[in-house]
SELOPA-222668 format. One record per residue (C-alpha): x negated, y, z negated; chain; residue in one letter; residue number from 1. Coordinates in steps of 0.25 Angstrom, whole numbers, plus 5000, padded with zeros to 4 digits. Layout:
residues N
SITE     px     py     pz   lonu   kedo   bake
SITE      X      Y      Z      A      A    NUM
...
This chain:
residues 446
SITE     px     py     pz   lonu   kedo   bake
SITE   4276   5552   5459      A      X      1
SITE   4274   5564   5451      A      X      2
SITE   4263   5572   5445      A      X      3
SITE   4272   5581   5437      A      X      4
SITE   4266   5584   5423      A      X      5
SITE   4280   5583   5416      A      X      6
SITE   4282   5569   5422      A      X      7
SITE   4268   5565   5419      A      X      8
SITE   4269   5569   5405      A      X      9
SITE   4282   5561   5403      A      X     10
SITE   4276   5549   5409      A      X     11
SITE   4263   5551   5400      A      X     12
SITE   4271   5552   5387      A      X     13
SITE   4281   5540   5385      A      X     14
SITE   4294   5545   5378      A      X     15
SITE   4294   5536   5366      A      X     16
SITE   4279   5535   5364      A      X     17
SITE   4273   5541   5352      A      X     18
SITE   4259   5540   5358      A      X     19
SITE   4253   5553   5363      A      X     20
SITE   4251   5555   5378      A      X     21
SITE   4236   5558   5380      A      X     22
SITE   4238   5559   5395      A      X     23
SITE   4249   5559   5406      A      X     24
SITE   4249   5552   5420      A      X     25
SITE   4243   5559   5431      A      X     26
SITE   4255   5555   5440      A      X     27
SITE   4268   5547   5439      A      X     28
SITE   4272   5538   5450      A      X     29
SITE   4286   5532   5452      A      X     30
SITE   4285   5520   5461      A      X     31
SITE   4298   5514   5467      A      X     32
SITE   4292   5500   5471      A      X     33
SITE   4282   5490   5467      A      X     34
SITE   4274   5493   5480      A      X     35
SITE   4273   5508   5475      A      X     36
SITE   4268   5503   5462      A      X     37
SITE   4258   5494   5469      A      X     38
SITE   4252   5506   5477      A      X     39
SITE   4252   5515   5465      A      X     40
SITE   4244   5505   5457      A      X     41
SITE   4234   5502   5468      A      X     42
SITE   4231   5516   5470      A      X     43
SITE   4229   5518   5455      A      X     44
SITE   4220   5506   5454      A      X     45
SITE   4211   5511   5466      A      X     46
SITE   4209   5524   5459      A      X     47
SITE   4209   5518   5445      A      X     48
SITE   4220   5527   5440      A      X     49
SITE   4228   5523   5428      A      X     50
SITE   4242   5518   5429      A      X     51
SITE   4253   5519   5418      A      X     52
SITE   4266   5511   5422      A      X     53
SITE   4279   5519   5416      A      X     54
SITE   4293   5514   5414      A      X     55
SITE   4304   5518   5404      A      X     56
SITE   4294   5525   5395      A      X     57
SITE   4300   5519   5383      A      X     58
SITE   4287   5512   5378      A      X     59
SITE   4281   5518   5365      A      X     60
SITE   4267   5513   5364      A      X     61
SITE   4261   5522   5374      A      X     62
SITE   4262   5512   5386      A      X     63
SITE   4264   5523   5397      A      X     64
SITE   4254   5534   5391      A      X     65
SITE   4245   5538   5403      A      X     66
SITE   4232   5538   5395      A      X     67
SITE   4223   5540   5407      A      X     68
SITE   4233   5548   5416      A      X     69
SITE   4235   5541   5429      A      X     70
SITE   4247   5536   5436      A      X     71
SITE   4260   5533   5429      A      X     72
SITE   4269   5523   5436      A      X     73
SITE   4283   5526   5433      A      X     74
SITE   4291   5514   5436      A      X     75
SITE   4305   5519   5433      A      X     76
SITE   4309   5520   5448      A      X     77
SITE   4307   5505   5450      A      X     78
SITE   4320   5502   5443      A      X     79
SITE   4327   5492   5452      A      X     80
SITE   4333   5478   5449      A      X     81
SITE   4327   5470   5460      A      X     82
SITE   4334   5457   5459      A      X     83
SITE   4344   5451   5449      A      X     84
SITE   4345   5436   5448      A      X     85
SITE   4358   5433   5440      A      X     86
SITE   4357   5418   5441      A      X     87
SITE   4343   5418   5436      A      X     88
SITE   4345   5429   5426      A      X     89
SITE   4334   5437   5430      A      X     90
SITE   4332   5451   5437      A      X     91
SITE   4320   5458   5444      A      X     92
SITE   4318   5472   5441      A      X     93
SITE   4309   5484   5443      A      X     94
SITE   4301   5489   5431      A      X     95
SITE   4308   5503   5430      A      X     96
SITE   4322   5497   5427      A      X     97
SITE   4326   5499   5412      A      X     98
SITE   4331   5487   5404      A      X     99
SITE   4344   5495   5401      A      X    100
SITE   4347   5498   5416      A      X    101
SITE   4344   5483   5420      A      X    102
SITE   4354   5478   5410      A      X    103
SITE   4364   5487   5415      A      X    104
SITE   4362   5481   5429      A      X    105
SITE   4362   5467   5423      A      X    106
SITE   4375   5468   5415      A      X    107
SITE   4385   5465   5426      A      X    108
SITE   4378   5452   5429      A      X    109
SITE   4379   5448   5414      A      X    110
SITE   4364   5448   5412      A      X    111
SITE   4354   5457   5404      A      X    112
SITE   4340   5459   5401      A      X    113
SITE   4338   5457   5386      A      X    114
SITE   4326   5466   5383      A      X    115
SITE   4330   5480   5377      A      X    116
SITE   4319   5489   5373      A      X    117
SITE   4321   5504   5372      A      X    118
SITE   4331   5511   5381      A      X    119
SITE   4324   5516   5394      A      X    120
SITE   4313   5504   5395      A      X    121
SITE   4311   5499   5409      A      X    122
SITE   4309   5484   5412      A      X    123
SITE   4294   5487   5417      A      X    124
SITE   4290   5494   5404      A      X    125
SITE   4297   5483   5396      A      X    126
SITE   4289   5472   5403      A      X    127
SITE   4276   5481   5401      A      X    128
SITE   4278   5482   5386      A      X    129
SITE   4284   5468   5384      A      X    130
SITE   4296   5474   5377      A      X    131
SITE   4307   5468   5370      A      X    132
SITE   4318   5474   5362      A      X    133
SITE   4330   5470   5353      A      X    134
SITE   4334   5458   5361      A      X    135
SITE   4320   5452   5361      A      X    136
SITE   4324   5443   5349      A      X    137
SITE   4333   5435   5358      A      X    138
SITE   4328   5437   5372      A      X    139
SITE   4313   5439   5370      A      X    140
SITE   4304   5451   5375      A      X    141
SITE   4300   5456   5389      A      X    142
SITE   4290   5444   5391      A      X    143
SITE   4302   5434   5389      A      X    144
SITE   4311   5441   5399      A      X    145
SITE   4302   5444   5411      A      X    146
SITE   4301   5433   5422      A      X    147
SITE   4291   5440   5431      A      X    148
SITE   4285   5453   5434      A      X    149
SITE   4279   5460   5446      A      X    150
SITE   4267   5469   5443      A      X    151
SITE   4258   5478   5451      A      X    152
SITE   4244   5475   5446      A      X    153
SITE   4233   5485   5444      A      X    154
SITE   4228   5483   5459      A      X    155
SITE   4242   5486   5464      A      X    156
SITE   4245   5471   5467      A      X    157
SITE   4259   5466   5463      A      X    158
SITE   4260   5453   5455      A      X    159
SITE   4272   5445   5452      A      X    160
SITE   4270   5438   5438      A      X    161
SITE   4279   5426   5440      A      X    162
SITE   4291   5420   5448      A      X    163
SITE   4306   5422   5444      A      X    164
SITE   4306   5408   5437      A      X    165
SITE   4310   5409   5422      A      X    166
SITE   4297   5401   5419      A      X    167
SITE   4284   5397   5425      A      X    168
SITE   4271   5391   5422      A      X    169
SITE   4264   5397   5434      A      X    170
SITE   4252   5404   5430      A      X    171
SITE   4249   5415   5420      A      X    172
SITE   4261   5422   5414      A      X    173
SITE   4258   5435   5421      A      X    174
SITE   4272   5440   5418      A      X    175
SITE   4269   5440   5403      A      X    176
SITE   4255   5446   5405      A      X    177
SITE   4262   5458   5412      A      X    178
SITE   4273   5460   5401      A      X    179
SITE   4267   5468   5390      A      X    180
SITE   4255   5473   5398      A      X    181
SITE   4260   5487   5397      A      X    182
SITE   4256   5491   5411      A      X    183
SITE   4241   5488   5409      A      X    184
SITE   4241   5476   5419      A      X    185
SITE   4251   5481   5430      A      X    186
SITE   4264   5488   5434      A      X    187
SITE   4276   5480   5433      A      X    188
SITE   4285   5482   5445      A      X    189
SITE   4295   5470   5444      A      X    190
SITE   4301   5462   5433      A      X    191
SITE   4310   5449   5433      A      X    192
SITE   4318   5449   5420      A      X    193
SITE   4325   5437   5413      A      X    194
SITE   4339   5441   5411      A      X    195
SITE   4350   5436   5400      A      X    196
SITE   4365   5434   5401      A      X    197
SITE   4372   5445   5393      A      X    198
SITE   4377   5439   5380      A      X    199
SITE   4392   5435   5380      A      X    200
SITE   4394   5441   5366      A      X    201
SITE   4386   5449   5356      A      X    202
SITE   4387   5454   5342      A      X    203
SITE   4379   5465   5336      A      X    204
SITE   4377   5466   5320      A      X    205
SITE   4371   5475   5310      A      X    206
SITE   4368   5473   5296      A      X    207
SITE   4362   5482   5285      A      X    208
SITE   4351   5479   5275      A      X    209
SITE   4346   5485   5262      A      X    210
SITE   4331   5483   5266      A      X    211
SITE   4324   5481   5280      A      X    212
SITE   4318   5468   5275      A      X    213
SITE   4332   5463   5273      A      X    214
SITE   4335   5466   5287      A      X    215
SITE   4322   5460   5292      A      X    216
SITE   4325   5447   5284      A      X    217
SITE   4339   5446   5291      A      X    218
SITE   4333   5448   5305      A      X    219
SITE   4323   5437   5302      A      X    220
SITE   4333   5428   5296      A      X    221
SITE   4342   5430   5308      A      X    222
SITE   4331   5425   5317      A      X    223
SITE   4328   5413   5308      A      X    224
SITE   4343   5409   5309      A      X    225
SITE   4342   5406   5323      A      X    226
SITE   4353   5415   5328      A      X    227
SITE   4351   5420   5342      A      X    228
SITE   4351   5435   5339      A      X    229
SITE   4349   5444   5350      A      X    230
SITE   4345   5456   5342      A      X    231
SITE   4340   5459   5328      A      X    232
SITE   4337   5474   5325      A      X    233
SITE   4333   5480   5312      A      X    234
SITE   4334   5495   5309      A      X    235
SITE   4329   5501   5296      A      X    236
SITE   4337   5512   5289      A      X    237
SITE   4329   5523   5295      A      X    238
SITE   4332   5519   5309      A      X    239
SITE   4347   5517   5305      A      X    240
SITE   4346   5532   5300      A      X    241
SITE   4341   5536   5313      A      X    242
SITE   4352   5529   5320      A      X    243
SITE   4362   5536   5312      A      X    244
SITE   4356   5549   5314      A      X    245
SITE   4355   5548   5329      A      X    246
SITE   4368   5541   5332      A      X    247
SITE   4377   5547   5322      A      X    248
SITE   4379   5533   5315      A      X    249
SITE   4382   5529   5301      A      X    250
SITE   4374   5516   5300      A      X    251
SITE   4370   5512   5286      A      X    252
SITE   4355   5517   5285      A      X    253
SITE   4349   5504   5280      A      X    254
SITE   4341   5493   5287      A      X    255
SITE   4350   5487   5298      A      X    256
SITE   4349   5474   5307      A      X    257
SITE   4356   5474   5320      A      X    258
SITE   4359   5460   5327      A      X    259
SITE   4364   5456   5340      A      X    260
SITE   4370   5442   5342      A      X    261
SITE   4374   5436   5356      A      X    262
SITE   4381   5424   5362      A      X    263
SITE   4395   5420   5362      A      X    264
SITE   4404   5428   5354      A      X    265
SITE   4406   5417   5343      A      X    266
SITE   4391   5415   5343      A      X    267
SITE   4387   5430   5341      A      X    268
SITE   4397   5431   5330      A      X    269
SITE   4392   5419   5323      A      X    270
SITE   4378   5424   5324      A      X    271
SITE   4382   5437   5318      A      X    272
SITE   4388   5430   5306      A      X    273
SITE   4376   5422   5303      A      X    274
SITE   4367   5434   5303      A      X    275
SITE   4377   5441   5294      A      X    276
SITE   4375   5430   5284      A      X    277
SITE   4360   5431   5285      A      X    278
SITE   4361   5447   5283      A      X    279
SITE   4370   5445   5271      A      X    280
SITE   4359   5436   5265      A      X    281
SITE   4349   5447   5266      A      X    282
SITE   4356   5459   5260      A      X    283
SITE   4363   5463   5274      A      X    284
SITE   4376   5471   5273      A      X    285
SITE   4385   5479   5283      A      X    286
SITE   4384   5468   5293      A      X    287
SITE   4392   5472   5305      A      X    288
SITE   4393   5467   5320      A      X    289
SITE   4398   5473   5333      A      X    290
SITE   4404   5465   5345      A      X    291
SITE   4410   5476   5353      A      X    292
SITE   4401   5480   5365      A      X    293
SITE   4400   5495   5363      A      X    294
SITE   4398   5493   5348      A      X    295
SITE   4386   5484   5350      A      X    296
SITE   4380   5493   5361      A      X    297
SITE   4381   5505   5351      A      X    298
SITE   4374   5497   5340      A      X    299
SITE   4362   5493   5350      A      X    300
SITE   4362   5507   5355      A      X    301
SITE   4359   5512   5341      A      X    302
SITE   4347   5502   5340      A      X    303
SITE   4342   5504   5354      A      X    304
SITE   4341   5519   5351      A      X    305
SITE   4335   5518   5338      A      X    306
SITE   4322   5525   5342      A      X    307
SITE   4329   5537   5347      A      X    308
SITE   4338   5537   5334      A      X    309
SITE   4325   5539   5326      A      X    310
SITE   4322   5552   5333      A      X    311
SITE   4335   5558   5327      A      X    312
SITE   4328   5558   5314      A      X    313
SITE   4316   5565   5319      A      X    314
SITE   4319   5571   5333      A      X    315
SITE   4305   5577   5335      A      X    316
SITE   4297   5565   5330      A      X    317
SITE   4290   5554   5338      A      X    318
SITE   4292   5539   5335      A      X    319
SITE   4281   5530   5333      A      X    320
SITE   4286   5516   5335      A      X    321
SITE   4280   5503   5332      A      X    322
SITE   4285   5489   5335      A      X    323
SITE   4278   5478   5327      A      X    324
SITE   4282   5464   5328      A      X    325
SITE   4279   5452   5318      A      X    326
SITE   4283   5437   5317      A      X    327
SITE   4298   5437   5312      A      X    328
SITE   4295   5432   5298      A      X    329
SITE   4286   5445   5296      A      X    330
SITE   4296   5455   5300      A      X    331
SITE   4303   5458   5287      A      X    332
SITE   4289   5460   5280      A      X    333
SITE   4284   5469   5291      A      X    334
SITE   4296   5478   5292      A      X    335
SITE   4297   5479   5276      A      X    336
SITE   4282   5483   5276      A      X    337
SITE   4283   5492   5287      A      X    338
SITE   4296   5498   5282      A      X    339
SITE   4289   5501   5268      A      X    340
SITE   4278   5509   5275      A      X    341
SITE   4288   5516   5284      A      X    342
SITE   4297   5521   5273      A      X    343
SITE   4285   5526   5266      A      X    344
SITE   4280   5535   5278      A      X    345
SITE   4284   5549   5279      A      X    346
SITE   4289   5547   5293      A      X    347
SITE   4302   5542   5298      A      X    348
SITE   4302   5528   5302      A      X    349
SITE   4312   5518   5307      A      X    350
SITE   4312   5503   5308      A      X    351
SITE   4318   5495   5320      A      X    352
SITE   4316   5480   5322      A      X    353
SITE   4318   5469   5332      A      X    354
SITE   4319   5461   5319      A      X    355
SITE   4322   5448   5326      A      X    356
SITE   4308   5447   5332      A      X    357
SITE   4300   5453   5322      A      X    358
SITE   4298   5467   5329      A      X    359
SITE   4301   5480   5323      A      X    360
SITE   4299   5495   5327      A      X    361
SITE   4296   5507   5318      A      X    362
SITE   4300   5521   5323      A      X    363
SITE   4290   5531   5315      A      X    364
SITE   4294   5545   5318      A      X    365
SITE   4284   5556   5317      A      X    366
SITE   4281   5570   5321      A      X    367
SITE   4272   5570   5333      A      X    368
SITE   4266   5584   5329      A      X    369
SITE   4261   5579   5315      A      X    370
SITE   4249   5570   5316      A      X    371
SITE   4251   5564   5302      A      X    372
SITE   4265   5559   5306      A      X    373
SITE   4259   5552   5318      A      X    374
SITE   4248   5546   5310      A      X    375
SITE   4258   5541   5300      A      X    376
SITE   4266   5535   5311      A      X    377
SITE   4254   5528   5316      A      X    378
SITE   4251   5523   5302      A      X    379
SITE   4265   5517   5301      A      X    380
SITE   4263   5510   5315      A      X    381
SITE   4249   5505   5311      A      X    382
SITE   4255   5499   5298      A      X    383
SITE   4266   5492   5305      A      X    384
SITE   4257   5486   5316      A      X    385
SITE   4247   5481   5306      A      X    386
SITE   4257   5475   5297      A      X    387
SITE   4263   5468   5309      A      X    388
SITE   4250   5463   5313      A      X    389
SITE   4247   5457   5299      A      X    390
SITE   4260   5449   5301      A      X    391
SITE   4255   5443   5314      A      X    392
SITE   4264   5453   5322      A      X    393
SITE   4261   5463   5333      A      X    394
SITE   4259   5478   5335      A      X    395
SITE   4270   5478   5345      A      X    396
SITE   4282   5469   5347      A      X    397
SITE   4287   5476   5359      A      X    398
SITE   4283   5490   5362      A      X    399
SITE   4269   5486   5367      A      X    400
SITE   4255   5491   5365      A      X    401
SITE   4253   5503   5374      A      X    402
SITE   4243   5512   5368      A      X    403
SITE   4249   5512   5354      A      X    404
SITE   4247   5497   5350      A      X    405
SITE   4233   5494   5356      A      X    406
SITE   4226   5497   5343      A      X    407
SITE   4233   5485   5337      A      X    408
SITE   4231   5474   5347      A      X    409
SITE   4217   5469   5343      A      X    410
SITE   4222   5466   5329      A      X    411
SITE   4235   5460   5334      A      X    412
SITE   4229   5452   5346      A      X    413
SITE   4214   5451   5344      A      X    414
SITE   4203   5456   5353      A      X    415
SITE   4203   5443   5362      A      X    416
SITE   4217   5446   5366      A      X    417
SITE   4214   5460   5370      A      X    418
SITE   4201   5456   5377      A      X    419
SITE   4210   5446   5385      A      X    420
SITE   4220   5457   5388      A      X    421
SITE   4209   5466   5393      A      X    422
SITE   4204   5455   5402      A      X    423
SITE   4218   5454   5409      A      X    424
SITE   4218   5469   5410      A      X    425
SITE   4205   5470   5416      A      X    426
SITE   4208   5459   5426      A      X    427
SITE   4221   5465   5431      A      X    428
SITE   4218   5480   5430      A      X    429
SITE   4203   5482   5431      A      X    430
SITE   4204   5497   5433      A      X    431
SITE   4212   5498   5421      A      X    432
SITE   4223   5507   5428      A      X    433
SITE   4235   5500   5422      A      X    434
SITE   4240   5508   5410      A      X    435
SITE   4226   5509   5404      A      X    436
SITE   4224   5511   5389      A      X    437
SITE   4236   5503   5386      A      X    438
SITE   4238   5489   5379      A      X    439
SITE   4223   5485   5378      A      X    440
SITE   4215   5492   5368      A      X    441
SITE   4203   5500   5374      A      X    442
SITE   4193   5494   5365      A      X    443
SITE   4196   5480   5371      A      X    444
SITE   4184   5479   5381      A      X    445
SITE   4173   5469   5384      A      X    446
């Protein structure tokens, strides 16, 4: 454990969050086992000391802000693979292991874990925020890929949410209750994950479009075609400009779609040809595809590092990122309306979409020393969220609520939903020590 001020400050201000830190933890602890987590939580509950679980610090909605000081439980030393069951295609891990490190471990066995959020994310944090990523269109989100969890509850007791069976009808689905609970109900200490076979073959394709609506229309048409696409990513011309600047590339600075097709070699190529035809019917041009391993990795590396590329345009700025999601049929309209508002803003804004499942992100760059720029970023965020909600969408497709999206929950979910969440919170954490001030709006009371 440490009380070093620098360490406490780092843990109080997440690296990618645009939310201001109003406090820092009083102490940071680094447990190495479930038993140590249990002892820490029991002591905190006895003395009613706030707890903030901490993983890879890649969350961006203020999930790990220490609003009330207290104890920050850094889980990064609990990073082991506990058991791999190759024949069952599942693995038991501790929460501090990163998804990228896990996939390096799994590769020799011909297996992989398909969720791919930002680099640096840990499996525990991915469970807590119910994350997804570019492969969710094929493999689902975190809730679809977790078989069971072990969780230290607010009183220090350890609960296992389910067996290792792939399906069960035994009792409440406590696994899904904990996934997305953002540390407000317990501290995740063990995870059993569903794995997938590494694809036999894959093809990555790119195509350019004159407008962002054309690109979105192709993404929707591709999903309607029934093709088992594993990724459909949309990047607007500003994001491509950032990528060119950061990576010394020379990509055409126009709205661009990136696809990945997997299966047998013949099937992957066949899918590519079908999508090429769809793209040509919607003003698509410069359709190119890659089959060589290194070339494919380079293309996806560019996409995964898109956020960092944005800072090449404005190195001293912060990024406000929203991640609204709507039913697929509304995606083109949502992106078009949002893009019009973004282009009219004096701020630099980029669009990146997981277009296959109706989810898109906007990176709004602003000078943190100029309050008018922060307010403009907030206005754009607010506009996109309310536009998505008007289309029966959600304020957050995958980043979670934290502190940043709480103000939208009543409009999206209804007060009855929030009352129910509050009852669950009160039952499991009566002293309100588990990541207080997150997820459930403070105005929800009885």
